[in-house]
ZATIDO-182097 format. One line per 3 residues: number of its first residue (from 1); for each residue x, y, z of N, C-alpha, C, CB. Coordinates in pm, whole numbers. Glycine has a CB too. Example, Ala and Ser with C-alpha at 12.3 -4.5 7.8 and 13.67 -1.06 7.14 Angstrom:
<nodes>
1) 1319:-569:780:1230:-450:780:1320:-330:780:1131:-447:905 ~ 1285:-225:708:1367:-106:714:1290:3:787:1408:-60:572
</nodes>
This chain:
<nodes>
1) -3468:-104:2133:-3423:-234:2089:-3292:-271:2162:-3403:-235:1936 ~ -3199:-175:2170:-3073:-201:2238:-3097:-223:2387:-2975:-85:2215 ~ -3191:-148:2445:-3219:-165:2587:-3276:-304:2615:-3316:-58:2636
4) -3363:-352:2527:-3416:-488:2545:-3304:-590:2542:-3520:-520:2435 ~ -3210:-570:2450:-3099:-663:2438:-3013:-660:2565:-3013:-630:2314 ~ -2994:-539:2622:-2914:-528:2744:-2980:-596:2863:-2888:-381:2775
7) -3113:-602:2863:-3184:-666:2974:-3189:-819:2961:-3325:-612:2982 ~ -3145:-872:2850:-3139:-1018:2834:-3031:-1074:2924:-3113:-1058:2686 ~ -3041:-1201:2950:-2937:-1264:3033:-2805:-1266:2956:-2979:-1409:3074
10) -2698:-1281:3029:-2565:-1279:2970:-2548:-1390:2867:-2460:-1291:3079 ~ -2601:-1505:2895:-2586:-1617:2801:-2659:-1589:2670:-2641:-1748:2864 ~ -2775:-1526:2673:-2846:-1492:2549:-2773:-1383:2472:-2990:-1447:2581
13) -2715:-1287:2544:-2638:-1182:2475:-2516:-1242:2407:-2595:-1072:2574 ~ -2443:-1330:2477:-2326:-1395:2419:-2367:-1480:2299:-2254:-1482:2524 ~ -2477:-1553:2312:-2526:-1636:2202:-2563:-1551:2081:-2647:-1718:2248
16) -2626:-1435:2104:-2664:-1350:1990:-2541:-1290:1922:-2759:-1237:2037 ~ -2440:-1252:2000:-2316:-1200:1941:-2246:-1309:1860:-2221:-1146:2051 ~ -2244:-1431:1914:-2182:-1542:1841:-2257:-1571:1711:-2179:-1669:1930
19) -2390:-1561:1714:-2470:-1583:1594:-2440:-1476:1489:-2619:-1583:1628 ~ -2428:-1352:1532:-2395:-1244:1438:-2257:-1265:1378:-2402:-1106:1510 ~ -2159:-1304:1459:-2024:-1330:1408:-2024:-1447:1311:-1927:-1358:1524
22) -2100:-1551:1342:-2108:-1665:1250:-2169:-1623:1116:-2191:-1778:1313 ~ -2274:-1544:1119:-2337:-1498:995:-2242:-1410:914:-2466:-1422:1027 ~ -2163:-1326:981:-2064:-1244:910:-1958:-1333:846:-1997:-1142:1007
25) -1912:-1434:920:-1813:-1526:864:-1869:-1601:743:-1767:-1624:970 ~ -1993:-1645:754:-2057:-1719:645:-2074:-1630:522:-2194:-1774:690 ~ -2114:-1506:542:-2129:-1414:429:-1994:-1385:365:-2196:-1282:475
28) -1891:-1366:444:-1758:-1342:390:-1708:-1462:311:-1660:-1310:502 ~ -1735:-1580:361:-1695:-1702:291:-1765:-1712:156:-1725:-1826:376 ~ -1892:-1682:150:-1969:-1691:26:-1935:-1579:-72:-2117:-1689:56
31) -1900:-1461:-22:-1878:-1347:-111:-1734:-1335:-158:-1917:-1220:-41 ~ -1638:-1392:-85:-1497:-1376:-123:-1436:-1509:-167:-1417:-1318:-7 ~ -1442:-1610:-82:-1372:-1735:-110:-1438:-1811:-224:-1369:-1822:15
34) -1569:-1819:-227:-1638:-1897:-330:-1612:-1844:-470:-1786:-1897:-302 ~ -1622:-1710:-499:-1591:-1664:-635:-1446:-1688:-675:-1623:-1516:-647 ~ -1354:-1674:-581:-1212:-1696:-612:-1189:-1844:-645:-1122:-1652:-492
37) -1251:-1933:-569:-1233:-2076:-597:-1298:-2114:-729:-1292:-2161:-484 ~ -1407:-2048:-768:-1467:-2073:-898:-1372:-2031:-1009:-1601:-1998:-912 ~ -1306:-1918:-993:-1211:-1872:-1094:-1095:-1969:-1106:-1161:-1730:-1060
40) -1044:-2018:-996:-933:-2114:-998:-977:-2243:-1067:-883:-2144:-854 ~ -1098:-2291:-1038:-1149:-2413:-1102:-1165:-2393:-1252:-1283:-2455:-1039 ~ -1211:-2276:-1293:-1228:-2246:-1435:-1093:-2247:-1507:-1297:-2110:-1454
43) -992:-2188:-1446:-858:-2184:-1506:-803:-2327:-1516:-763:-2094:-1421 ~ -821:-2407:-1411:-770:-2544:-1412:-840:-2626:-1521:-791:-2611:-1274 ~ -970:-2608:-1537:-1043:-2682:-1641:-995:-2641:-1780:-1195:-2657:-1629
46) -969:-2511:-1800:-920:-2464:-1929:-782:-2523:-1959:-914:-2310:-1931 ~ -695:-2527:-1858:-561:-2583:-1878:-567:-2732:-1908:-474:-2557:-1754 ~ -657:-2806:-1841:-671:-2948:-1868:-722:-2972:-2010:-766:-3013:-1767
49) -814:-2889:-2057:-865:-2903:-2193:-754:-2877:-2295:-982:-2806:-2218 ~ -670:-2777:-2270:-558:-2749:-2359:-459:-2866:-2359:-487:-2618:-2319 ~ -434:-2923:-2243:-341:-3034:-2233:-395:-3156:-2307:-313:-3067:-2086
52) -525:-3186:-2292:-585:-3298:-2364:-578:-3278:-2514:-731:-3318:-2321 ~ -601:-3154:-2560:-594:-3126:-2704:-452:-3147:-2756:-641:-2981:-2733 ~ -353:-3105:-2681:-214:-3124:-2724:-175:-3271:-2724:-119:-3045:-2633
55) -220:-3346:-2625:-190:-3490:-2621:-256:-3560:-2739:-238:-3552:-2487 ~ -380:-3524:-2770:-450:-3581:-2885:-376:-3548:-3015:-595:-3529:-2892 ~ -330:-3425:-3027:-256:-3385:-3148:-125:-3462:-3158:-229:-3233:-3146
58) -59:-3484:-3047:67:-3559:-3048:42:-3705:-3088:134:-3552:-2910 ~ -65:-3763:-3037:-98:-3901:-3073:-127:-3915:-3222:-217:-3951:-2992 ~ -194:-3819:-3279:-224:-3827:-3422:-98:-3802:-3506:-332:-3725:-3460
61) -2:-3729:-3449:121:-3701:-3522:215:-3822:-3527:193:-3585:-3458 ~ 197:-3919:-3438:282:-4038:-3437:263:-4121:-3563:254:-4123:-3314 ~ 159:-4095:-3637:134:-4168:-3760:214:-4113:-3877:-15:-4165:-3794
64) 282:-4002:-3859:360:-3941:-3967:498:-4006:-3979:375:-3791:-3942 ~ 570:-3970:-4083:707:-4021:-4103:803:-3963:-4001:755:-3990:-4244 ~ 926:-4015:-3998:1025:-3977:-3896:1062:-3830:-3904:1149:-4062:-3910
67) 1090:-3777:-4020:1131:-3637:-4033:1015:-3544:-4000:1184:-3607:-4175 ~ 898:-3578:-4052:781:-3494:-4024:742:-3504:-3876:662:-3536:-4113 ~ 764:-3621:-3817:733:-3638:-3676:820:-3549:-3589:751:-3784:-3635
70) 948:-3539:-3622:1039:-3454:-3546:994:-3307:-3552:1182:-3467:-3600 ~ 958:-3259:-3671:909:-3122:-3685:777:-3103:-3611:893:-3086:-3833 ~ 691:-3201:-3619:562:-3191:-3552:578:-3190:-3400:471:-3307:-3594
73) 669:-3274:-3348:693:-3275:-3204:745:-3140:-3156:792:-3387:-3167 ~ 830:-3080:-3236:881:-2948:-3201:768:-2846:-3195:988:-2903:-3302 ~ 677:-2851:-3291:564:-2758:-3292:473:-2782:-3173:484:-2772:-3422
76) 450:-2910:-3140:363:-2941:-3025:428:-2896:-2895:333:-3092:-3019 ~ 558:-2917:-2880:625:-2874:-2757:621:-2722:-2743:770:-2924:-2754 ~ 634:-2650:-2854:622:-2505:-2847:480:-2465:-2809:661:-2442:-2982
79) 380:-2537:-2860:241:-2508:-2825:216:-2534:-2678:145:-2592:-2911 ~ 270:-2647:-2628:255:-2678:-2485:322:-2572:-2399:313:-2817:-2454 ~ 441:-2529:-2439:512:-2426:-2364:433:-2296:-2364:651:-2404:-2422
82) 378:-2259:-2479:299:-2137:-2488:173:-2148:-2404:263:-2107:-2634 ~ 106:-2264:-2407:-15:-2283:-2327:17:-2278:-2179:-84:-2416:-2362 ~ 136:-2328:-2142:176:-2328:-2001:201:-2186:-1951:301:-2414:-1981
85) 256:-2102:-2037:291:-1966:-1996:181:-1865:-2024:416:-1923:-2064 ~ 64:-1909:-2069:-45:-1816:-2092:-89:-1762:-1956:-165:-1885:-2166 ~ -84:-1633:-1944:-114:-1570:-1815:-263:-1543:-1803:-35:-1440:-1799
88) -316:-1567:-1684:-455:-1539:-1654:-458:-1466:-1521:-541:-1671:-1650 ~ -538:-1362:-1513:-546:-1285:-1389:-615:-1367:-1281:-621:-1153:-1412 ~ -553:-1372:-1165:-612:-1437:-1049:-582:-1351:-926:-556:-1583:-1030
91) -683:-1335:-843:-670:-1250:-725:-560:-1301:-633:-803:-1244:-649 ~ -552:-1436:-615:-449:-1491:-526:-309:-1458:-577:-465:-1644:-513 ~ -291:-1466:-710:-160:-1435:-769:-123:-1289:-745:-161:-1466:-919
94) -220:-1200:-762:-194:-1058:-742:-150:-1032:-598:-320:-975:-775 ~ -222:-1089:-503:-189:-1068:-362:-55:-1133:-329:-300:-1126:-270 ~ -26:-1251:-386:103:-1315:-356:218:-1237:-419:104:-1460:-407
97) 197:-1175:-535:302:-1095:-596:330:-967:-515:264:-1059:-739 ~ 233:-923:-436:257:-803:-355:348:-833:-237:123:-746:-305 ~ 364:-959:-203:452:-1003:-94:433:-922:34:596:-994:-138
100) 317:-937:92:289:-869:218:193:-754:204:415:-820:277 ~ 150:-723:84:51:-618:65:-82:-664:122:36:-581:-84 ~ -165:-569:160:-292:-602:223:-406:-568:128:-308:-527:357
103) -493:-666:102:-611:-645:20:-718:-582:108:-663:-778:-44 ~ -749:-454:83:-848:-384:164:-990:-409:115:-820:-235:165 ~ -1006:-421:-17:-1140:-438:-72:-1131:-507:-206:-1213:-302:-85
106) -1233:-589:-236:-1244:-656:-365:-1391:-661:-400:-1180:-799:-364 ~ -1427:-601:-513:-1567:-597:-555:-1577:-643:-700:-1626:-455:-538 ~ -1616:-768:-723:-1636:-812:-861:-1773:-768:-911:-1621:-965:-872
109) -1780:-732:-1037:-1908:-703:-1101:-1896:-734:-1249:-1950:-555:-1078 ~ -1998:-699:-1326:-1999:-735:-1468:-1897:-656:-1548:-2136:-714:-1526 ~ -1860:-536:-1505:-1762:-457:-1579:-1619:-496:-1544:-1783:-309:-1552
112) -1598:-567:-1436:-1464:-605:-1395:-1457:-620:-1245:-1362:-502:-1442 ~ -1337:-613:-1193:-1315:-627:-1049:-1246:-501:-999:-1230:-754:-1016 ~ -1299:-444:-892:-1238:-327:-831:-1162:-375:-709:-1345:-217:-793
115) -1030:-349:-709:-944:-394:-601:-881:-273:-533:-835:-490:-653 ~ -873:-278:-402:-803:-174:-327:-697:-245:-243:-902:-88:-237 ~ -571:-209:-264:-459:-271:-195:-379:-166:-118:-368:-346:-296
118) -330:-207:-2:-242:-121:77:-101:-178:63:-287:-114:229 ~ -10:-97:7:124:-145:-29:231:-45:11:131:-173:-179 ~ 355:-92:15:466:1:21:521:14:-121:577:-47:122
121) 628:91:-139:676:121:-273:723:-5:-347:790:221:-266 ~ 800:-91:-282:851:-211:-350:737:-307:-383:956:-281:-262 ~ 638:-317:-295:523:-403:-324:444:-349:-443:432:-414:-201
124) 431:-217:-452:362:-156:-566:434:-189:-697:352:-2:-547 ~ 567:-183:-695:644:-215:-815:621:-360:-858:793:-189:-790 ~ 617:-453:-759:594:-594:-791:454:-616:-849:613:-681:-666
127) 354:-549:-792:217:-563:-842:206:-509:-984:118:-491:-749 ~ 265:-393:-1009:259:-336:-1144:335:-423:-1244:317:-194:-1144 ~ 445:-484:-1201:518:-574:-1291:433:-697:-1323:653:-617:-1227
130) 362:-750:-1223:272:-864:-1247:161:-826:-1343:212:-915:-1114 ~ 101:-710:-1323:-7:-666:-1412:45:-645:-1554:-71:-536:-1359 ~ 171:-603:-1566:229:-584:-1700:241:-717:-1774:367:-516:-1689
133) 270:-825:-1701:279:-956:-1766:144:-1003:-1818:336:-1059:-1670 ~ 37:-948:-1764:-98:-987:-1805:-160:-889:-1904:-188:-999:-1684 ~ -81:-797:-1957:-134:-688:-2040:-213:-738:-2161:-21:-601:-2088
136) -177:-854:-2214:-249:-906:-2331:-382:-970:-2293:-162:-1007:-2403 ~ -405:-996:-2164:-524:-1070:-2122:-621:-989:-2038:-482:-1190:-2045 ~ -579:-873:-1991:-667:-792:-1907:-663:-647:-1953:-626:-803:-1758
139) -762:-573:-1910:-765:-428:-1930:-775:-363:-1792:-884:-384:-2023 ~ -707:-249:-1778:-714:-173:-1653:-765:-34:-1687:-575:-168:-1581 ~ -898:-16:-1685:-953:115:-1722:-929:223:-1616:-1101:102:-1747
142) -915:183:-1489:-893:280:-1382:-780:233:-1292:-1022:302:-1299 ~ -686:324:-1262:-576:295:-1172:-547:424:-1095:-448:243:-1250 ~ -561:417:-964:-538:535:-880:-441:495:-769:-673:590:-819
145) -338:577:-749:-242:555:-641:-245:679:-553:-97:526:-696 ~ -267:658:-424:-265:771:-331:-187:729:-207:-411:817:-292 ~ -135:831:-136:-55:805:-18:-143:817:105:65:902:-10
148) -121:725:202:-199:726:325:-108:685:440:-323:631:315 ~ -64:780:517:18:756:637:139:668:609:-66:692:745 ~ 217:703:509:339:630:479:320:510:388:400:585:604
151) 198:468:367:170:356:276:107:410:149:77:251:343 ~ 101:326:48:36:361:-77:-93:281:-89:129:335:-199 ~ -199:347:-131:-328:282:-152:-348:275:-304:-446:359:-81
154) -352:152:-357:-369:130:-500:-513:86:-525:-268:24:-554 ~ -583:162:-607:-719:128:-646:-718:101:-796:-822:242:-609 ~ -753:-22:-834:-753:-57:-976:-883:-128:-1012:-632:-147:-1010
157) -921:-110:-1136:-1032:-185:-1193:-973:-275:-1301:-1144:-90:-1252 ~ -994:-404:-1287:-940:-502:-1382:-1057:-566:-1454:-853:-609:-1310 ~ -1052:-567:-1586:-1155:-636:-1663:-1089:-725:-1766:-1251:-534:-1732
160) -1162:-828:-1804:-1113:-923:-1903:-1190:-900:-2032:-1127:-1071:-1854 ~ -1121:-871:-2142:-1189:-845:-2268:-1272:-962:-2318:-1090:-807:-2372 ~ -1230:-1087:-2287:-1303:-1204:-2335:-1433:-1227:-2260:-1218:-1326:-2324
163) -1453:-1162:-2144:-1576:-1181:-2067:-1679:-1075:-2097:-1545:-1181:-1919 ~ -1644:-972:-2174:-1741:-868:-2207:-1837:-919:-2312:-1671:-740:-2256 ~ -1962:-876:-2301:-2062:-921:-2397:-2096:-812:-2492:-2186:-968:-2328
</nodes>
């Protein structure tokens, strides 16, 4: 098979290599970028729904008396602040918190997401601090840190308790 390919003209060989590279790019786009963008869209939709609910609650509270309105506005502003600071795990956030860390592998499945990151010590500390802020929203059943030629390889499995059936 390889010998047949070598006997093809140069233009056909170049065209076949370009086709293979295009198919690899297309598969990478569908397997990595598309699921991440779906997660971002889901988070944005959830935040918009929370914002609409708070606005609706505020509008209904305007019918109350002045003293009760002041207390109600305070409660709504606290709810909005809490909804704004609700942390949700996102792959882009994890990689950005590593500040230069390299994502070696990402495998989402029904039990969670398996991530392998190449980091230095300070990047590892930032990633662990970010994961700590999400402790109420995610579970990390597996976490392995190993050293590889001066760098640290972090392998973690992240799952969301609300997505388990």
